[in-house]
C-alpha positions in Angstrom: 0.0 0.0 0.0 2.8 2.3 0.7 4.3 1.9 -2.7 1.0 2.8 -4.2 1.2 6.2 -2.3 4.7 6.9 -3.5 3.7 6.5 -7.2 0.7 8.8 -6.9 1.2 12.6 -7.5 -1.4 13.3 -5.0 -1.9 10.6 -2.4 -4.7 12.6 -0.6 -7.0 11.9 -3.5 -6.9 8.1 -2.8 -8.0 8.9 0.9 -10.7 11.3 -0.3 -12.2 9.1 -2.9 -13.7 6.5 -0.4 -15.1 9.4 1.6 -16.9 10.9 -1.5 -18.3 7.5 -2.5 -19.6 6.9 1.0 -21.4 10.3 0.9 -22.9 9.6 -2.4 -24.2 6.1 -1.4 -25.8 7.4 1.8 -27.5 10.1 -0.1 -28.9 7.7 -2.7 -30.8 5.7 0.0 -34.1 7.5 -0.4 -36.8 8.5 2.0 -38.5 6.0 4.4 -41.7 6.0 6.3 -42.4 4.1 9.7 -44.7 4.2 12.6 -43.4 4.2 16.2 -44.9 2.4 19.1 -47.4 5.2 19.8 -48.6 5.1 16.1 -46.8 8.3 15.1 -45.7 8.5 11.4 -42.1 9.4 10.9 -40.2 10.2 7.7 -36.3 10.1 7.2 -33.4 9.1 5.1 -32.3 6.3 7.4 -34.9 3.6 8.3 -34.9 2.4 12.0 -33.4 -1.0 12.4 -36.0 -2.3 15.0 -39.2 -1.1 13.2 -40.8 -1.9 9.9 -40.5 0.8 7.3 -41.0 1.2 3.6 -39.2 3.3 1.1 -41.3 6.0 -0.5 -41.3 6.8 -4.1 -40.8 10.7 -4.1 -41.8 12.7 -7.1 -40.3 16.0 -7.5 -42.5 18.7 -9.0 -40.5 20.6 -11.5 -41.1 22.7 -14.6 -38.6 22.7 -17.4 -38.3 25.9 -19.5 -39.7 25.5 -22.9 -36.9 25.8 -25.7 -38.6 28.9 -27.3 -38.3 30.8 -24.1 -34.6 29.6 -23.5 -33.9 30.8 -27.0 -35.4 34.2 -26.8 -33.8 34.7 -23.3 -30.3 33.8 -24.8 -30.9 36.1 -27.7 -32.0 39.1 -25.4 -28.9 38.6 -23.3 -26.5 38.3 -26.2 -27.9 41.5 -27.7 -27.8 43.6 -24.5 -24.4 45.0 -25.2 -25.4 46.0 -28.7 -28.5 48.0 -27.8 -28.3 51.6 -27.2 -30.5 53.1 -24.3 -33.5 54.9 -25.6 -33.0 58.6 -25.5 -36.0 60.9 -25.1 -36.7 63.3 -28.0 -34.8 66.4 -27.6 -37.4 68.6 -29.3 -38.7 70.3 -26.1 -36.9 73.4 -25.1 -35.4 73.7 -21.7 -35.1 77.0 -19.8 -32.5 77.0 -17.0 -32.6 79.9 -14.5 -29.0 80.0 -13.2 -26.4 82.3 -11.6 -22.8 82.8 -12.7 -21.5 81.7 -9.3 -23.6 78.5 -9.2 -21.4 75.2 -9.6 -24.5 73.0 -10.2 -25.6 75.4 -13.0 -22.2 74.9 -14.7 -22.6 71.1 -14.5 -26.2 71.3 -15.9 -25.0 73.6 -18.7 -22.1 71.2 -19.7 -24.6 68.2 -19.6 -27.1 70.0 -21.9 -24.4 70.8 -24.3 -23.0 67.3 -24.4 -26.3 65.6 -24.7 -27.6 68.2 -27.3 -30.5 69.2 -25.1 -31.9 72.5 -26.6 -31.9 75.1 -23.7 -31.9 78.8 -23.1 -30.1 80.2 -20.0 -31.5 83.0 -18.0 -29.0 84.6 -15.5 -31.3 85.7 -12.6 -28.6 88.2 -11.3 -28.0 89.8 -14.9 -31.5 91.1 -15.6 -34.5 92.4 -13.8 -36.8 90.4 -16.2 -34.8 87.3 -15.5 -35.2 87.6 -11.9 -38.9 88.3 -12.2 -39.3 85.2 -14.3 -37.4 83.1 -11.8 -39.2 84.4 -8.8 -42.6 83.0 -10.1 -41.3 79.5 -9.2 -41.2 80.4 -5.5 -37.7 79.3 -4.7 -34.4 80.8 -3.6 -32.2 78.0 -5.1 -30.7 77.8 -8.5 -30.8 76.1 -11.0 -34.6 76.0 -11.7 -35.1 74.0 -14.9 -38.3 74.6 -16.8 -39.9 72.7 -19.6 -43.3 74.1 -20.6 -45.3 74.5 -17.4 -43.4 72.1 -15.4 -40.1 72.8 -13.5 -37.6 71.1 -11.2 -35.1 72.5 -8.8 -31.5 71.5 -8.7 -29.9 69.1 -11.1 -28.5 65.7 -11.6 -28.5 63.9 -15.1 -30.8 61.0 -13.7 -33.3 63.4 -12.2 -33.3 65.7 -15.3 -33.8 62.7 -17.7 -36.8 61.5 -15.5 -38.2 65.0 -15.4 -37.6 65.7 -19.1 -39.4 62.5 -20.1 -42.4 63.3 -18.0 -42.6 67.0 -18.8 -43.6 66.4 -22.4 -46.5 64.3 -21.5 
C-alpha cells in the first residue's frame, strides 16, 4: 500500500475518494416512512433497524423551461451589449434659470451641451426680467429648470432625464 502512495502525485486523493463514495451512497438511499410504538408516522433518510419501514417513491414537482423561451432569453442577453438606451426626444426646449456663481448650474450647462439638449439660459442676477421670471417658481435656489409649465429645482443627470421624459406628456 505504501508503494501505491509513493507512485501517486497526490496521495490525498486516494484517501478522499472513499469518503466521497460513501457520501454519495448514503444520499442515494431514499426517503423512508415508519410508525413508532405510539402510532406516530415518521419520515427520514435512514430507516430504523427495530421497526418496519417502507421506502417512498418521491416525485419532485419541477417545470422545465420551454425551448422557445430559452432561445429568446439567450438572444436577449446576447444583444444587451449592442442595444443603445432609448434617449428621449430632444425637441422640447429647456429654460434654465441660473447664476454665474452656481457650480451646479455649470454642470447642468455642460450636460445639456454634451447631450444636445436645446436650452436657453437665464442669469437671474444679470437682468430684472430674468429675476422676475425666476421668482414665479417660489424658490431661492438655482438652478431651476423649466420645460413648458413644469419645473424642477437642482440638477442631476438622472433626475433631469426623468423630469424631461415626463414634462412632455
